[in-house]
C-alpha angles and dihedrals in degrees: 000000000000111000140188113233122211122186111234117226090230127028114241118222116203113193119211138168113254090178108031096184094056093037091234114168133210130171133224114215121214112196100157135047111224120200123181112243087232089076096047136054135046095310093056090046092053092049091046092051090048092052091046095049093044091049092050092050091050090052097048121098097205090118118052093205111081095205092051092047092050091046090052089054090048093051093048091047092052093043092054093046092047093046096047097033087219085157126018114287094242091051089058088051090055088050090061100073090040094055093039090062098035094049093043093232098158124086128216122228091270092055096254124121112283114242116252096249093053091041093053092048093048099046094048091048090057095053097070115057144118091299092063092044091054090050092051091045089053090054089047093054090046091051093051095045091049098041093054094043092241097130092046094050094049092045093050091056091051092050092046090057090060094073120204102310110119091216094051094043091050090051092046093050092048090046091052091050091050093047093048091047090060092062109023100030128258088267096066098029099070091050091052093045093050090051089053091049095046095100090048093049091049091056095058133058116270092230094051118117091234093056091051092044091050095051094042093041092056091050096048092043089053090049091053090044087061086086095049103089139005091256099039093094138010093243090062090054089050091052094048092048090053094057126078114226093027115231114256123240090253092058091046093051090050091067102024102052096057091045092047092052091047090048093050090051092047094051093043093052090046092052091050094048098044101039129054097232100159095071094087132070114223133204120229113263114238115224118236104252102207124145111222115246126215093270093052092049089048091052090049091050095051091045092052092045092052093049092048091050090050089051092054096036092124091057094046097046092113089058105039103018096213143009088256091067090050087052089063091067100076092039093053095040099044096045095035092056094040092245083131126028133214087261089064095054090049089059095057115118092253091171088073091051091051090047090055091047091053091050091052091050092049091051091052091048093051090049097045094048092054092237093118092052091048094052093043092050092050093049092044090059090056098043098029093117095046120107117243093255091057092049091050090048093051097048090037091058090049090050092047093054093044094047091049094059101031116023139288094249097046093050090052091047091058104034103038095069090049097051090041091062093044092046091051090060090054094041090244100103094136093047093055098042097046092040092054092046090053093048091048090060096054097057101113107149101109137041087245093054099109137326097285092057092048090053093046096051089055094053111117138173125243090280093053096254114145120235095211141036130201088260091066090060094045096049096043107020097053092054092048090047094056093045091052091044088057093050093049095052090047113028095023092045091052094050093047092050091049089052091055099257 
């Protein structure tokens, strides 16, 4: 284990018997103090602050209800760990059920603290549901489309149609990233799009405006595309899971498609205006001419069937029961027919699945303890006279700031349960939950703001030189974030209200 070494002012001699029977003595000299790096540095400081704050909250008597007080400490503890990433995000999620049981956060039906056996059974039962199945099904579709080169072939034809104009190629690349994000999530889509653009990026200087616009444009387009479908980002899955009945794909598309198109246009225009992209000459991209085989056609058919069933899930509820059952179809078919192998499922980003499971558990804990109701009641008294659009704007701004500095998913995990309770009191539960999920996706002002930005900031050329810096996200992403925030609380709000949310 790596250690820090500090010279002691005086050597310490520790005598010991090396032959106990003959009483022979030796001494061990300590001249340096060795401390593992694990216990020093920023990470240790973050963990120490988290423990200190959590301990203080547990000791306070500001809340008369023990379960609510302990739950508040749990929420703050998780929020700090998620925000600072002192430990991996998924590790914090695994900490949730542990602390829920240890701190006796859950309440029984009679209002008393739930016993630990019942609490453990309950909290684990909440962590696996339709939300998780949809997420895994999304990874399964992404794995199949990538493994059989389907996404790459289709994308190459789209890019080839753009010609040699930098503006058109930039729009085409961003459009491909957005389209892929709709079906294989905005986690996998940027990676696939960058691999498709690799030959193009290698042919132009790293410092050119077009190269920077291309890399940043894909990231921001993928961020915006996080609103496009129920499986395009984890926060959408969280929002859908929170609502009963869950909104169908058709209802989601009604609000997401217009916003996605607006977002794509906003980011594209911003890239053109802020980067000098016409200083390079580009070669025409050649489409991948590959005739689909039977397996590829089969993958396409199952993918389309799954998406259609998700779109009409409200109409097929008597048959399938929930979207989670529909999500079983591609998993069973692809692995049952050896389209995908066990190696493929091992490569899924399971950390995202665990993160979502922890968020679900935290939401249930906040609800069961009564803390969510207490906060919602207090806020409702202060904003009781505000119209729904003002409430959405207030909490949307809070979510936008939080998602910018932490992550889209974490902000949704914390804020969605809160606005859900407040929205229920105003009979606009769906409006608040979906609105917050949409706003969480358009926070793009920092490299840490979502998975696409994290991928983009790590993009380098063959010599290891990065295309982007944090300043590129701040100067472009912040502006795009506020513009999209404005469209969501106006255009998005209007569409959601018209759909009865």
